[in-house]
C-alpha positions in Angstrom: 2.5 13.3 6.6 0.1 11.2 9.3 -1.3 8.1 7.5 -3.9 5.8 9.4 -6.6 3.1 9.1 -8.6 5.3 11.6 -11.3 7.6 10.9 -9.4 10.3 12.7 -6.5 11.2 14.5 -6.7 11.3 18.3 -6.3 15.0 19.5 -6.5 16.4 16.3 -9.5 18.0 14.7 -10.1 17.7 10.7 -10.5 20.7 9.4 -11.2 20.0 5.7 -11.9 16.8 3.3 -9.5 17.3 0.3 -10.7 13.9 -1.5 -10.1 10.5 -1.8 -6.6 9.0 -2.7 -5.3 5.9 -3.9 -1.7 4.2 -4.8 -1.0 0.8 -6.3 2.0 -1.7 -7.2 2.0 -4.2 -8.9 4.3 -7.3 -9.0 5.1 -9.0 -12.0 5.0 -12.6 -12.6 9.0 -13.2 -12.3 8.5 -12.9 -8.1 6.3 -16.3 -8.3 9.0 -18.0 -10.3 11.3 -17.0 -8.3 9.7 -17.8 -5.4 8.9 -21.4 -6.3 12.4 -21.9 -8.0 14.4 -20.4 -4.7 11.8 -22.6 -2.1 14.9 -23.5 -0.6 14.5 -19.8 1.1 11.7 -20.7 2.7 12.2 -21.0 7.0 9.5 -21.8 9.0 7.1 -21.4 6.2 8.0 -18.1 5.5 9.9 -17.0 2.3 12.0 -13.9 2.8 12.4 -12.9 -0.7 8.8 -13.0 -1.4 8.1 -10.8 1.8 10.8 -8.3 0.4 9.1 -7.8 -2.8 5.5 -7.6 -0.8 7.2 -4.9 1.2 8.7 -3.0 -1.5 5.3 -3.3 -3.5 3.1 -2.0 0.1 6.2 1.0 0.1 5.4 2.2 -3.6 1.9 2.2 -3.2 2.1 4.1 0.2 4.6 6.9 -1.2 1.8 7.3 -4.5 -0.7 7.9 -1.8 1.2 10.0 -0.1 2.2 12.3 -3.2 -1.2 12.4 -4.3 -2.3 13.8 -0.9 0.5 16.2 -1.0 -0.8 17.0 -4.3 -4.3 17.9 -2.6 -2.5 19.7 0.2 -3.4 17.5 2.6 -1.6 17.1 6.2 -2.4 13.3 6.9 -4.5 10.6 5.1 -7.4 8.9 7.3 -9.4 5.8 6.9 -6.7 3.9 4.8 -7.6 0.5 3.4 -4.7 -1.7 1.8 -5.7 -4.7 -0.1 -3.8 -7.2 -2.3 -5.5 -8.5 -5.5 -4.1 -11.1 -7.5 -4.5 -10.1 -11.5 -3.4 -11.6 -14.9 -3.8 -14.5 -16.8 -3.7 -17.5 -14.6 -3.1 -14.9 -11.1 0.7 -14.1 -12.6 0.6 -10.6 -10.8 0.0 -9.4 -7.5 -1.3 -5.8 -7.2 -1.3 -3.7 -3.9 -3.7 -1.0 -3.6 -4.1 1.6 -0.8 -6.9 4.2 -0.3 -7.9 6.8 1.9 -9.1 10.4 2.9 -6.9 13.1 2.3 -7.5 16.0 5.0 -5.7 19.1 6.4 -5.6 18.9 10.1 -5.7 21.7 13.2 
């Protein structure tokens, strides 16, 4: 499956628009507790443990997006938008969302 942030795919034509698809993942409060408890993990202003959790959430959201597109019979998802949102009381969780348009291509 081709996934792109662009509105089209170079060298390919969009034959049919199948609909908007989304994927979501939420990283719970424990990542923030682990992040602050494991402050020693920070090197050069970055936390490897925190980045790994964010990557897992992104991967899950993209898998959900692809699955939704496949269910619609799509070959690709164009115009993908990736967002991060802090949710929950006191911003205790991070939500990763991806959305785009499922299409068939020629």
